[in-house]
C-alpha positions in Angstrom: -22.8 -16.4 -17.1 -21.5 -13.1 -19.0 -19.5 -13.2 -22.0 -16.7 -10.6 -22.1 -15.6 -10.5 -25.7 -15.5 -7.6 -27.5 -17.6 -7.5 -30.4 -15.4 -7.0 -34.3 -15.5 -3.5 -34.9 -15.0 -2.4 -31.5 -11.7 -0.2 -31.6 -9.6 1.3 -28.9 -6.9 4.1 -29.1 -4.1 4.3 -27.0 -4.4 7.5 -24.8 -2.3 10.2 -25.7 -0.6 10.8 -22.0 0.8 6.8 -22.5 4.4 6.9 -23.6 5.4 4.1 -25.5 8.8 2.5 -26.3 10.5 -0.4 -27.8 8.4 -0.1 -31.1 5.4 -0.1 -29.1 6.4 -3.3 -27.4 6.1 -1.2 -23.9 3.6 1.0 -22.7 4.0 3.3 -20.0 1.0 5.2 -18.4 -2.6 4.4 -16.8 -3.6 5.5 -13.4 -1.9 4.3 -11.3 1.2 4.4 -13.5 2.2 1.3 -14.8 4.8 -0.6 -17.4 2.6 -2.9 -19.9 4.6 -5.1 -22.1 3.3 -6.6 -25.1 4.3 -9.2 -27.5 5.9 -8.4 -30.5 2.5 -9.8 -32.9 0.6 -7.7 -30.1 2.7 -4.9 -30.8 1.9 -5.1 -34.4 -1.7 -4.9 -34.1 -2.1 -1.5 -32.7 0.0 0.2 -35.3 -0.4 4.2 -35.3 -1.8 3.8 -31.5 -5.4 2.4 -32.7 -6.6 -1.3 -32.9 -9.9 -2.6 -34.1 -11.2 -5.9 -33.2 -11.3 -8.4 -36.0 -11.0 -11.7 -34.4 -10.2 -13.4 -30.6 -6.2 -12.4 -30.9 -7.1 -8.7 -31.4 -9.9 -8.7 -29.0 -7.6 -10.4 -26.5 -5.4 -7.2 -27.0 -7.7 -5.1 -27.1 -9.4 -6.0 -23.6 -5.6 -6.1 -22.0 -5.0 -2.1 -22.9 -8.5 -1.2 -21.6 -8.3 -3.0 -18.4 -4.9 -1.5 -17.8 -5.9 2.0 -18.7 -3.8 2.8 -21.2 -6.2 2.9 -23.8 -10.1 4.3 -24.3 -12.4 2.8 -26.0 -13.8 3.6 -29.4 -17.2 1.4 -30.3 -18.5 1.7 -33.6 -21.6 -0.7 -32.6 -24.3 1.4 -31.0 -27.9 -0.4 -28.9 -30.9 1.0 -30.2 -32.9 3.9 -28.6 -35.6 1.9 -28.2 -33.4 0.0 -25.7 -33.4 2.6 -22.9 -36.0 3.9 -20.6 -35.2 7.2 -18.6 -36.6 7.2 -15.0 -37.3 10.4 -13.7 -37.3 10.7 -9.3 -39.3 13.7 -8.5 -40.5 15.4 -5.1 -42.4 18.9 -5.6 -40.3 20.0 -8.6 -42.9 20.2 -11.1 -41.7 23.1 -13.1 -38.2 21.7 -13.9 -39.8 18.4 -14.5 -41.8 19.8 -17.5 -38.9 21.5 -18.5 -36.8 18.1 -18.5 -39.9 16.3 -20.0 -40.0 18.6 -23.3 -36.3 17.4 -23.5 -37.2 13.7 -23.5 -39.6 13.6 -26.7 -39.8 10.3 -28.1 -37.6 8.9 -25.4 -40.2 6.1 -22.9 -40.3 7.8 -19.4 -40.9 6.8 -16.1 -41.5 9.8 -13.8 -41.6 8.1 -9.9 -43.5 10.5 -7.9 -41.6 10.4 -4.5 -44.4 11.5 -1.9 -45.1 15.2 -3.4 -47.3 17.1 -1.8 -49.8 17.5 -5.0 -49.8 14.0 -7.2 -47.6 14.6 -10.7 -49.9 15.3 -13.7 -48.2 15.4 -16.9 -49.7 17.9 -19.1 -51.1 16.9 -22.4 -48.6 17.5 -25.1 -49.1 15.7 -28.2 -47.5 12.1 -28.6 -45.0 12.6 -25.5 -47.7 11.6 -23.4 -48.2 8.4 -24.6 -44.4 7.4 -23.7 -44.4 9.1 -19.8 -45.4 6.8 -17.3 -46.1 8.0 -13.5 -45.3 5.8 -10.7 -46.8 7.3 -6.9 -45.8 7.1 -3.3 -48.5 8.6 -1.1 -45.4 8.9 1.4 -42.0 10.3 1.1 -38.9 7.6 0.7 -36.2 9.4 -1.1 -34.4 9.7 -4.3 -32.8 5.9 -3.7 -36.0 4.1 -3.3 -37.5 6.2 -5.9 -34.7 4.9 -8.6 -35.0 1.6 -7.6 -38.8 1.4 -7.5 -38.7 3.1 -11.5 -35.5 0.3 -12.1 -38.0 -2.7 -11.0 -40.5 -1.0 -13.3 -38.6 -0.7 -16.9 -38.5 -3.5 -18.9 -35.5 -2.4 -21.2 -32.0 -3.8 -21.6 -30.7 -0.2 -20.4 -32.0 2.5 -18.1 -30.8 6.3 -18.1 -31.5 7.8 -14.2 -32.0 11.8 -15.0 -32.9 13.7 -11.9 -35.7 16.6 -12.7 -33.3 19.8 -12.6 -31.1 18.6 -15.6 -31.7 19.2 -19.4 -29.7 16.6 -21.9 -28.3 18.1 -24.9 -28.6 16.8 -28.1 -26.6 13.4 -28.4 -26.2 12.5 -25.2 -27.7 9.0 -25.3 -26.1 8.1 -28.5 -22.7 9.0 -27.0 -23.1 7.0 -24.1 -24.8 3.9 -25.7 -21.9 3.0 -27.7 -19.8 1.6 -24.6 -22.3 -1.2 -23.9 -21.5 -2.7 -26.9 -18.2 -4.2 -24.6 -20.6 -6.4 -22.5 -18.4 -6.2 -19.4 -19.5 -1.9 -19.4 -22.0 -1.7 -16.6 -22.4 2.5 -16.5 -21.5 5.2 -18.4 -21.8 9.0 -17.0 -21.9 12.1 -19.1 -20.3 15.7 -18.3 -22.5 17.5 -16.0 -22.5 21.3 -16.4 -23.6 24.1 -15.5 -27.2 25.5 -17.1 -26.5 29.1 -16.8 -22.4 29.7 -15.9 -22.9 33.8 -16.6 -25.7 33.9 -14.2 -23.6 33.7 -10.9 -20.4 33.8 -9.3 -21.1 30.2 -7.9 -22.4 29.3 -11.2 -19.3 29.9 -13.2 -17.3 28.1 -10.4 -19.7 25.3 -10.7 -19.4 25.2 -14.6 -15.6 23.8 -14.3 -15.4 22.4 -10.8 -18.4 21.6 -9.2 -19.7 18.6 -7.2 -21.1 16.8 -10.0 -18.3 17.7 -12.8 -15.9 15.3 -13.2 -13.6 16.7 -15.9 -12.9 17.4 -19.7 -10.8 13.9 -20.0 -12.6 10.3 -21.0 -12.0 8.1 -18.5 -12.5 4.8 -16.6 -14.0 4.8 -13.2 -12.3 3.2 -10.5 -11.3 4.4 -6.9 -8.2 5.4 -6.9 -8.1 6.9 -10.5 -8.5 10.3 -11.4 -12.2 9.3 -11.8 -13.2 8.1 -8.6 -16.6 8.1 -9.3 -19.7 9.6 -11.0 -22.7 11.4 -9.7 -26.3 9.6 -10.1 -27.8 12.8 -10.7 -27.3 11.7 -14.8 -26.4 8.2 -15.4 -27.3 5.7 -17.8 -26.8 1.3 -17.1 -27.1 -2.0 -17.7 -30.3 -2.6 -15.6 -29.7 -6.4 -14.9 -26.2 -5.3 -13.7 -27.7 -2.8 -11.2 -30.3 -5.1 -10.5 -27.9 -8.2 -9.9 -25.8 -5.7 -7.5 -29.3 -4.8 -5.7 -29.5 -1.2 -6.8 -28.9 2.1 -5.0 -28.4 1.3 -1.2 -31.6 3.4 0.1 -30.2 3.4 3.9 -27.7 6.2 2.8 -28.6 9.6 2.9 -24.9 10.5 1.4 -22.7 9.0 -1.0 -24.8 6.7 -2.3 -23.6 7.5 -5.8 -20.2 6.6 -4.9 -21.2 3.3 -3.1 -22.8 2.2 -6.3 -19.9 2.9 -8.5 -17.5 0.8 -5.7 -19.9 -2.2 -5.9 -20.1 -2.6 -9.4 -16.6 -2.2 -9.8 -15.9 -5.5 -7.4 -18.0 -7.1 -9.0 -15.7 -6.9 -12.0 -17.7 -4.7 -14.3 -16.5 -1.5 -16.2 -17.6 2.0 -15.6 -16.6 4.8 -18.0 -17.2 8.7 -17.7 -17.9 10.0 -20.9 -17.4 14.2 -21.2 -18.5 14.1 -24.9 -21.9 13.8 -23.4 -23.5 16.7 -21.6 -25.9 17.3 -19.6 -26.3 20.6 -18.2 -27.7 21.4 -14.5 -29.7 23.8 -12.4 -27.3 26.8 -10.9 -26.8 26.8 -7.5 -29.6 29.8 -6.1 -28.1 30.6 -3.1 -24.7 30.7 -1.0 -26.2 28.4 1.8 -27.8 26.1 -0.3 -24.4 25.5 -2.0 -22.3 25.1 1.1 -24.9 23.1 2.9 -24.9 20.6 -0.4 -20.9 20.7 -0.4 -21.0 19.8 3.6 -23.5 17.2 3.2 -21.5 15.6 0.7 -18.3 15.2 3.1 -20.8 14.1 5.3 -21.3 10.5 3.2 -17.7 9.6 3.5 -17.7 8.2 7.1 -20.2 5.2 6.3 -18.2 4.8 2.7 -15.3 4.4 4.6 -16.9 1.5 6.6 -18.4 -0.5 3.8 -15.1 -0.2 1.3 -12.3 -0.2 3.6 -9.4 2.0 2.4 -10.9 3.0 -0.8 -12.5 6.1 0.3 -9.4 7.5 2.3 -8.7 10.9 1.8 -5.0 10.9 0.5 -3.3 8.2 -0.7 0.5 8.6 -1.1 3.2 6.4 -1.7 5.7 5.6 1.7 8.6 6.7 -0.1 6.4 10.1 -1.5 5.1 11.1 2.1 8.5 10.2 3.6 10.4 12.5 1.5 7.8 15.2 1.6 8.2 15.4 5.5 11.6 15.4 5.6 11.9 18.3 3.3 9.0 19.8 5.1 11.3 20.3 8.1 13.6 22.7 6.8 16.5 21.3 8.0 20.0 20.4 6.4 19.7 16.5 8.4 15.9 16.5 6.7 17.1 17.4 2.8 20.3 14.7 3.0 17.1 12.3 4.5 14.7 13.3 1.7 17.3 13.3 -1.1 18.9 10.1 -0.2 15.1 9.0 -0.1 14.9 9.7 -3.7 17.7 8.4 -5.4 16.8 5.1 -3.8 13.1 5.4 -5.4 15.4 6.1 -8.3 16.9 3.1 -8.4 14.1 0.8 -7.7 12.1 2.3 -10.8 15.5 1.7 -12.7 15.2 -2.0 -12.4 11.1 -1.3 -13.3 12.4 -0.3 -16.2 15.6 -2.4 -17.0 14.1 -3.2 -20.3 14.2 0.2 -21.9 17.2 2.1 -23.6 17.9 4.9 -21.0 16.0 3.2 -17.7 17.6 5.8 -15.7 16.1 9.0 -17.3 13.0 7.2 -17.9 13.0 6.6 -13.8 14.0 10.1 -13.1 11.0 11.5 -15.6 8.1 9.2 -13.6 10.1 9.9 -9.9 9.8 13.2 -10.5 6.3 13.4 -11.5 5.4 10.7 -9.0 6.6 13.1 -6.5 5.0 16.5 -7.1 1.7 14.6 -8.3 2.0 13.7 -4.1 2.9 16.7 -3.3 0.1 18.4 -5.2 -2.5 15.7 -3.5 -0.8 16.7 -0.2 -1.0 20.3 -0.4 -4.8 19.9 -1.9 -5.8 17.7 1.0 -4.0 20.0 3.9 -6.1 22.6 2.7 -9.6 20.6 1.9 -9.4 17.5 4.2 -7.4 18.3 6.8 -8.1 22.1 7.1 -9.1 21.8 10.8 -5.4 20.5 11.5 -4.2 23.3 9.4 -6.1 25.9 11.5 -4.7 24.1 14.5 -1.3 24.4 13.6 -1.4 28.0 12.1 -2.8 29.0 15.9 0.3 27.6 17.3 3.0 28.5 15.1 3.9 31.7 13.0 6.1 29.4 10.5 3.1 27.3 9.9 0.7 29.9 9.3 2.8 31.6 6.7 3.5 28.1 4.8 -0.4 27.4 5.2 -1.2 30.9 3.8 1.1 30.6 1.4 0.1 26.5 0.3 -3.7 27.8 0.4 -3.2 30.8 -2.3 -0.6 28.9 -4.7 -2.8 25.5 -4.3 -6.0 28.2 -5.9 -3.9 29.5 -8.2 -2.5 26.3 -9.8 -6.3 24.4 -9.3 -7.4 27.8 -11.2 -5.2 27.6 -14.5 -5.3 23.5 -14.3 -9.5 24.0 -14.7 -9.8 27.4 -16.7 -12.2 27.9 -19.3 -13.0 30.4 -21.7 -15.6 33.0 -19.7 -14.2 31.2 -16.3 -14.0 33.2 -13.3 -10.6 35.1 -12.5 -8.0 33.5 -10.4 -9.1 36.1 -7.2 -12.7 34.7 -7.5 -12.1 31.7 -8.1 -9.2 30.8 -5.0 -12.3 32.0 -2.6 -14.8 30.0 -4.3 -12.6 26.9 -3.9 -11.7 27.8 -0.6 -15.3 27.8 0.7 -15.9 24.6 -1.0 -13.1 23.2 0.7 -14.0 24.0 4.5 -17.6 23.3 3.2 -16.9 19.4 2.3 -14.0 19.5 5.3 -16.4 20.5 7.6 -18.8 17.9 6.6 -15.9 15.0 6.3 -14.5 15.7 10.0 -18.4 16.0 11.1 -19.6 12.7 9.7 -16.4 11.0 11.6 -17.4 12.1 15.1 -21.2 10.9 14.3 -20.0 7.7 12.7 -17.5 7.3 16.0 -14.9 6.4 13.6 -11.5 8.1 12.2 -10.9 5.9 9.3 -12.4 8.4 6.8 -9.9 10.5 8.0 -7.0 8.0 7.9 -4.4 8.8 4.7 -3.5 5.0 3.2 0.3 4.9 2.2 0.8 2.0 -0.1 3.7 1.2 -0.7 4.4 1.7 -3.7 
């Protein structure tokens, strides 16, 4: 039986994007946006936005805030580093493995040699050799099987998975370990950045917008949230939780990390993305390998859509947002009238939700505008990424669509650059070029995977009522 009470000393802080009303009794935020009502006694516990668990009542309030997505954890308790085993699956990548092991001095490490041409040998290096164990398969089984092999061989409470082409930064493990003082947390992932971001154009792009990069904001990991999954390149997990879910699915050549996240989430576990913990990843070596990796990533969506119905949809839009966008997209007077009527109807529906606030109409209008603009953004991104073959077909058939699509591709790319820009990042022109190549590769993989699976489920958008 799992005990889910948060321990005394555990803290939660209200997310800065959450808005509070009525003296803190009403909180609006999370993903999707929701209205959370608190009793006056519970609101009083939060104070200036921070709540520390001191008794069963505060533990219950803190849990509700975390599960509603309006607060982030601030753990104070830290499991011991000795309770972690680092598992490294490797196949013919000894130089990078040795580089990683040099950064893991003092840690207990299991290296799983997944059928390398020459058996992996750990060189003599003082005390580090005593804590590195090599397990070998003569035949290659794949990364998922190698991780599971190491998982079963480990004896500690927690297991960290690291690919050989990464190097963790100082403090990476301590920052993530604190999250496990919450007994419902099964998995925590760090922020993965380019090891040498200034080496090539692709490296500078991957540093801020790569497939392994999950952003700069801490977040819960949920299928339809801002961080829908985290890559298995670098993970810290609760060993028994992962064993209870069967570990990594060894039958999936791509998308196994997404499948694992969604299975753990469905089982009631909590997953966190912690950008304060950082791991560097080797830069892409060539345009061809980079493009192939993006394409392969896209092919994994089709089997995911069959295992997790509705969760792998390339686009999820509320019905009212989709209807409004389509009506405005007709570029006709009657289309504009219909779109405005849809927005007005939605405004009145939202006003009833926010009826307990001081100015429900104003608040409803603000969140309706945010919802619509966010929906249009997702639609534009999907037309450039997931549905670019459809967009291309439309461009070939219509000059108007061609002009709209080109404008959309440039505008969406520039907006994406503005949102994700960092010091020393790519200039807008090269960023947009990389973004469009990224989208073409991923989208091609998505459609090829659907053809190979003979199923359109991975291409079908979802239209929830709200």
